[in-house]
C-alpha positions as MATLAB code, in Angstrom:
seq = 'MYGEGFFLQALTYLTAAVVSVPIAKRLGLGSVLGYLLAGIIIGPFVLGLVGEEGQDVLHFAEFGVVLMLFLIGLELEPARVWSLRAPILGLGGSQVAVTTAMLAIIGVSLGLGWRPALAIGLSLALSSTAIVLQTLSEKGLLRTAGGRSAFSVLLFQDIAVIPILAILPLLATARVTVQAGDEEGHGTTWVEGLPGWAETLVVFAAVAVIILFGRYLLQPFFRFIARTGMRELFTAAALLLVIATAMLMSKVGVSPALGTFLAGVVLARSEYRHELESDIQPFKGLLLGLFFIAVGAAIDFDLIGRNLQLVLSLMLLLIVVKWAILFLLGRVFRMSMDQKLLFSFSLAQGGEFAFVLLSFAGL';
ca = [
      96.518   69.659  -18.489;
      93.441   71.318  -17.665;
      92.380   73.908  -20.690;
      95.043   72.426  -22.910;
      92.728   71.785  -25.888;
      91.557   75.670  -25.392;
      95.353   77.210  -25.492;
      96.031   75.083  -28.568;
      93.135   76.629  -30.508;
      93.583   80.061  -29.513;
      97.406   79.465  -30.688;
      96.182   78.111  -33.650;
      93.849   80.951  -34.404;
      96.001   83.853  -33.287;
      98.702   82.283  -35.377;
      96.907   81.955  -38.594;
      95.682   85.517  -38.055;
      99.153   87.011  -37.173;
     100.705   85.370  -40.082;
      98.048   85.449  -42.973;
      96.702   89.233  -42.594;
     100.155   91.144  -42.562;
     100.609   88.890  -46.093;
      97.371   89.912  -47.538;
      97.692   93.541  -46.719;
     100.886   93.521  -48.654;
      99.309   92.038  -51.474;
      96.752   94.580  -51.746;
      94.057   91.649  -50.803;
      92.734   93.678  -47.511;
      92.645   91.715  -43.979;
      88.946   90.406  -44.736;
      90.156   88.195  -47.180;
      93.496   87.590  -45.227;
      91.529   86.037  -42.346;
      88.935   84.290  -44.819;
      92.326   82.327  -46.332;
      93.826   82.137  -43.154;
      90.475   79.921  -41.896;
      90.536   78.023  -44.957;
      94.234   76.758  -44.231;
      93.899   75.778  -41.046;
      90.793   74.376  -41.573;
      89.569   70.660  -42.232;
      89.848   70.340  -46.191;
      93.867   71.780  -45.954;
      96.001   71.299  -42.598;
      93.192   70.076  -40.346;
      94.057   72.121  -37.500;
      90.476   72.868  -36.600;
      87.682   70.982  -36.704;
      83.955   71.007  -35.817;
      84.649   72.908  -32.982;
      84.827   76.151  -35.404;
      81.364   75.771  -35.193;
      81.102   77.350  -31.741;
      83.664   79.637  -32.564;
      81.834   80.829  -35.129;
      78.714   81.940  -33.100;
      80.799   83.278  -30.060;
      82.872   85.427  -32.873;
      79.461   86.654  -34.178;
      79.534   89.141  -31.288;
      82.257   91.187  -33.305;
      79.600   92.313  -35.721;
      77.571   93.598  -32.682;
      80.372   95.525  -31.366;
      81.180   97.022  -34.625;
      77.684   98.135  -34.976;
      77.719   99.817  -31.556;
      80.946  101.694  -32.734;
      79.048  103.172  -35.708;
      76.236  103.604  -33.741;
      78.965  106.171  -31.418;
      79.827  107.703  -34.738;
      76.333  108.977  -35.630;
      74.517  111.861  -33.764;
      70.667  110.929  -33.618;
      70.372  113.927  -36.077;
      72.061  112.234  -38.714;
      70.286  108.915  -38.580;
      67.282  110.640  -38.825;
      68.978  112.529  -42.199;
      69.546  108.949  -43.532;
      65.745  107.904  -43.067;
      64.985  108.031  -46.953;
      68.000  106.075  -47.841;
      67.106  103.522  -45.172;
      63.745  103.060  -45.849;
      63.573  104.095  -49.645;
      66.726  102.444  -51.087;
      67.054  100.108  -48.429;
      63.343   98.739  -48.871;
      63.649   99.005  -52.649;
      66.662   96.504  -52.837;
      65.390   94.106  -50.264;
      61.607   94.251  -52.254;
      63.289   94.247  -55.908;
      65.867   91.581  -55.188;
      63.771   89.355  -53.312;
      61.116   89.404  -56.374;
      63.727   89.068  -58.716;
      65.327   86.147  -57.252;
      61.852   84.124  -56.481;
      61.267   84.820  -60.192;
      64.358   82.829  -61.066;
      63.633   80.199  -58.518;
      60.162   79.731  -59.880;
      62.040   79.598  -63.510;
      64.138   77.015  -62.567;
      61.658   74.567  -61.373;
      61.098   75.591  -57.632;
      57.740   75.697  -56.022;
      56.665   79.433  -55.180;
      57.355   79.230  -51.270;
      60.942   77.735  -51.524;
      61.768   80.186  -54.430;
      60.278   83.073  -52.222;
      62.213   82.098  -49.076;
      65.488   81.692  -50.865;
      64.751   85.059  -52.573;
      64.406   86.676  -48.898;
      67.223   85.023  -47.269;
      69.736   85.810  -50.455;
      68.530   89.476  -50.634;
      70.427   90.392  -47.671;
      74.154   90.998  -47.644;
      76.960   90.414  -45.223;
      77.069   93.250  -42.885;
      80.639   92.405  -41.120;
      82.499   91.956  -44.477;
      80.966   94.853  -46.343;
      80.946   97.264  -43.264;
      84.601   95.831  -42.114;
      85.826   96.228  -45.713;
      84.419  100.030  -46.572;
      85.914  100.798  -42.660;
      89.152   99.729  -43.634;
      89.579  101.388  -46.997;
      88.213  104.578  -45.410;
      85.025  104.141  -47.887;
      82.159  104.407  -45.168;
      81.929  108.167  -45.316;
      81.753  108.193  -49.284;
      78.232  108.582  -50.869;
      78.131  105.081  -52.075;
      79.527  103.959  -48.441;
      76.905  105.768  -46.520;
      74.290  104.210  -49.308;
      75.382  100.837  -48.636;
      75.272  101.637  -44.592;
      71.815  102.576  -45.209;
      70.575   99.462  -47.111;
      72.425   97.118  -44.534;
      70.956   98.728  -41.978;
      67.654   98.253  -43.384;
      68.435   94.950  -44.028;
      69.035   94.701  -39.986;
      65.794   95.778  -39.406;
      63.727   93.596  -42.232;
      65.330   90.238  -40.530;
      62.542   90.597  -37.871;
      59.469   90.600  -40.570;
      61.734   87.776  -42.349;
      62.063   85.578  -39.701;
      57.961   86.079  -38.985;
      57.388   85.252  -42.790;
      59.787   82.251  -43.087;
      58.100   79.555  -41.038;
      54.751   80.108  -43.308;
      56.552   78.927  -46.097;
      58.325   76.299  -44.587;
      58.644   73.162  -46.758;
      59.149   70.968  -43.626;
      58.328   71.215  -40.391;
      60.444   72.725  -38.457;
      61.176   72.104  -34.527;
      63.943   73.997  -33.399;
      63.619   77.463  -32.449;
      65.803   80.189  -33.267;
      67.198   80.615  -29.501;
      67.038   76.761  -28.848;
      69.593   76.307  -32.414;
      72.158   79.061  -31.199;
      71.775   77.785  -26.920;
      70.459   81.187  -26.090;
      66.832   79.767  -24.920;
      63.581   80.868  -25.698;
      62.302   84.714  -26.199;
      60.164   86.615  -24.206;
      57.529   87.389  -27.046;
      57.407   83.558  -27.663;
      53.177   82.504  -27.728;
      52.164   86.348  -27.983;
      49.909   87.894  -30.450;
      51.498   90.175  -32.912;
      50.188   93.311  -31.466;
      51.667   92.115  -28.108;
      55.153   91.214  -29.914;
      55.363   94.795  -31.647;
      54.605   96.564  -27.694;
      57.370   94.385  -26.407;
      60.096   95.249  -29.145;
      58.890   98.993  -28.798;
      59.052   99.057  -24.864;
      62.829   97.480  -25.448;
      63.895  100.032  -27.456;
      61.943  102.587  -25.262;
      64.215  101.421  -22.420;
      67.531  101.521  -23.979;
      66.740  105.010  -25.132;
      65.308  106.424  -22.381;
      68.543  104.457  -19.947;
      70.937  105.475  -22.590;
      69.587  109.409  -22.108;
      68.996  109.615  -18.436;
      71.008  106.998  -16.487;
      74.363  106.264  -18.784;
      76.014  109.086  -18.313;
      75.983  109.508  -14.421;
      76.983  105.538  -14.712;
      79.816  106.276  -16.533;
      80.657  109.331  -14.553;
      80.586  106.971  -11.467;
      83.025  104.221  -13.010;
      85.106  106.921  -14.265;
      85.965  108.328  -10.640;
      87.252  105.209   -9.740;
      90.381  105.879  -11.826;
      90.962  102.179  -13.063;
      90.300  101.657  -16.861;
      89.820   98.091  -16.967;
      86.426   98.911  -14.647;
      85.575  101.303  -17.567;
      86.470   98.217  -20.108;
      84.537   96.233  -18.157;
      81.285   98.243  -17.957;
      81.489   99.365  -21.807;
      81.258   95.686  -22.514;
      78.634   95.279  -19.838;
      76.468   98.129  -21.731;
      77.149   95.974  -25.031;
      76.503   92.946  -23.923;
      73.128   93.748  -22.043;
      71.803   95.582  -24.917;
      72.719   92.501  -27.243;
      70.682   90.119  -24.586;
      67.927   92.495  -24.762;
      67.227   92.753  -28.078;
      67.757   88.824  -28.464;
      64.975   88.034  -25.877;
      62.405   90.222  -27.396;
      62.985   88.780  -31.007;
      65.183   91.758  -32.634;
      68.488   91.711  -34.047;
      71.185   92.259  -31.294;
      73.409   94.328  -33.839;
      70.273   96.165  -34.496;
      70.054   96.935  -30.563;
      73.877   97.936  -30.135;
      73.640  100.475  -32.851;
      70.506  101.948  -31.479;
      72.708  102.017  -27.781;
      75.480  103.552  -29.690;
      73.575  106.309  -31.450;
      72.135  107.314  -27.898;
      75.653  107.669  -26.739;
      76.980  109.570  -29.561;
      76.854  113.069  -27.886;
      78.299  111.637  -24.626;
      81.198  112.877  -22.737;
      82.610  109.513  -22.889;
      82.399  108.519  -26.407;
      86.179  108.485  -27.237;
      87.137  106.218  -24.174;
      84.069  103.739  -25.378;
      85.639  103.635  -28.607;
      89.041  103.068  -27.379;
      87.818  100.431  -24.935;
      85.660   98.493  -27.353;
      87.985   98.848  -30.562;
      90.458   96.251  -30.087;
      87.782   93.628  -29.086;
      85.499   94.678  -31.858;
      88.649   93.860  -34.077;
      89.762   90.899  -32.635;
      86.183   88.874  -32.589;
      85.798   90.054  -36.104;
      89.088   88.399  -37.239;
      87.906   85.511  -35.513;
      84.408   85.732  -37.234;
      85.977   85.534  -40.304;
      88.744   82.868  -39.839;
      86.016   80.665  -38.403;
      83.661   80.949  -41.694;
      86.726   80.210  -43.542;
      87.099   76.860  -41.660;
      83.570   76.561  -42.108;
      83.780   76.199  -46.158;
      82.969   72.789  -47.249;
      85.289   71.978  -50.203;
      83.959   68.606  -50.661;
      80.760   69.943  -51.156;
      81.787   72.392  -53.707;
      84.118   69.896  -55.360;
      81.107   67.554  -55.949;
      79.014   70.044  -57.347;
      81.638   72.816  -58.919;
      79.725   73.794  -61.806;
      76.274   74.168  -59.997;
      77.684   76.152  -57.137;
      79.842   78.444  -59.190;
      76.898   79.254  -61.960;
      74.532   79.858  -59.285;
      77.099   81.989  -57.463;
      77.865   83.889  -60.336;
      74.046   84.079  -61.397;
      73.380   85.655  -57.588;
      76.407   88.072  -57.940;
      75.210   89.731  -61.431;
      71.516   89.946  -60.407;
      72.229   91.693  -57.139;
      74.838   93.582  -58.812;
      72.257   95.116  -61.595;
      69.488   95.454  -58.887;
      71.905   97.499  -57.122;
      73.582   99.248  -59.886;
      69.885  100.412  -61.256;
      69.144  101.328  -57.778;
      71.931  103.732  -57.472;
      71.056  105.515  -60.739;
      67.203  105.773  -59.768;
      68.905  107.585  -56.228;
      71.063  109.862  -58.801;
      74.513  108.652  -57.611;
      77.498  109.156  -59.664;
      79.187  106.526  -61.650;
      82.111  105.843  -59.080;
      79.615  105.632  -56.409;
      77.468  103.601  -58.116;
      79.742  100.822  -58.869;
      81.552  100.911  -55.116;
      77.386  100.599  -53.846;
      76.856   97.795  -56.073;
      80.049   95.866  -55.744;
      79.880   96.135  -51.869;
      76.544   94.471  -51.567;
      76.479   92.304  -54.623;
      77.110   88.916  -52.136;
      74.928   86.851  -49.980;
      74.923   87.585  -46.430;
      76.004   84.718  -43.637;
      72.474   85.241  -41.783;
      70.842   83.390  -45.029;
      72.028   80.200  -43.561;
      70.010   80.627  -40.423;
      66.826   81.962  -42.561;
      66.855   79.429  -44.850;
      66.582   76.632  -41.801;
      63.572   78.517  -40.405;
      61.975   77.623  -43.672;
      63.288   74.021  -43.810;
      65.043   74.465  -47.034;
];
C-alpha cells in the first residue's frame, strides 16, 4: 500500500508521545523529558522502531522551534522588546563572550589548538532554545525575572549565530565543502559570494520588509481572510505567514526563528493576535514534541557506551562551567537568589545547534 511506511512512522511517533508524556507528567518530570524518553525507547538502541529516517524527522520538526518563537513574539509588544535591550545585549553578550573564552581556555589546557578550542567554545556557549523555552513556558516561569533573563540570553544567542557562522569557517581545521543550505536540503542563500557590507544591507532590507509588511499590509490581509468566515483558511494564512518569513530569513542567511520572532513582535498589537495564537499553538506543540522525540531517538548509545567516562566527565565539566558563569552574571545583574538559580540551571546545557556549528568548523 502506498504510503504505508509513512503511516507506520506516524503511528509510532504519536503512540510514543501519547503514552510517555502523561506518565512523565504524573512523575513530575515534565513533557520535554517525557518526549526525550519516548524517543530513546522507540529509537534504534532500544526497540528499534525508528531508524536513520529519524534525522529527516528531526529537520522537519525543527519548524516547531520557529513556531514557538513566533508565538513568543506575539506576546511581546515592540515597546517591551525595547525595554529588554539591556539584558539582551548586556547579559546575553556577556554570557556568550565569557562562556566562549572560558571553554576555549579549557580546550587549550586539554591539548587542543587555539582554533578548534575557540570553535568548540563558540558552539557550546549556546543553549537549547527549544528545551529552555518549552520548559519555562510549561512551568509558568517565563514571566519571572529569571525566565525573562533566560529568554533575553537565548534571543541574543539566536542573533549571535549569524557572526558565529561567519567566523567558524576561518577556524576550520578541515576543508568543508558543504554549505549550510545544501546540508539541510534548502539550497543556497541569496548572500553567498557577496561582500560583507552587501550581506549586511541584504539582511537589513529583509528585516525592513518584514516590519513594513507586518505593519501596513498584514492587517488588511487578515481582515480579508476573516471575511470569508472559513476558519481553516485563516489557519492556512497564519502558517503561510510563518513559513514565508522563515524562508525569507533563511535565504538571507539569518536564523528563521529570529525572523519569525520579529514577525510576531510586529503583530503583537494586531486585532487578530489571539486568533493567530490559537491557530498556531497546536502545530507548535505537536512539532516540538516530535522534535524532542527525534532528538531522543538520535542519541548514539553505542558511542556513549564506548566512551562513557569521557562523555560523563565532559558533560559535567560543561554544565558546571556554564552554571558558574551564569550564576556570577546573575549576581552582577542583581538577581535575587531564587532567580539566579532558575537562570543558571535553565541555560547550563549545550544546544542542539552546536552540531551544525561544529560541522562548519570541520570538527
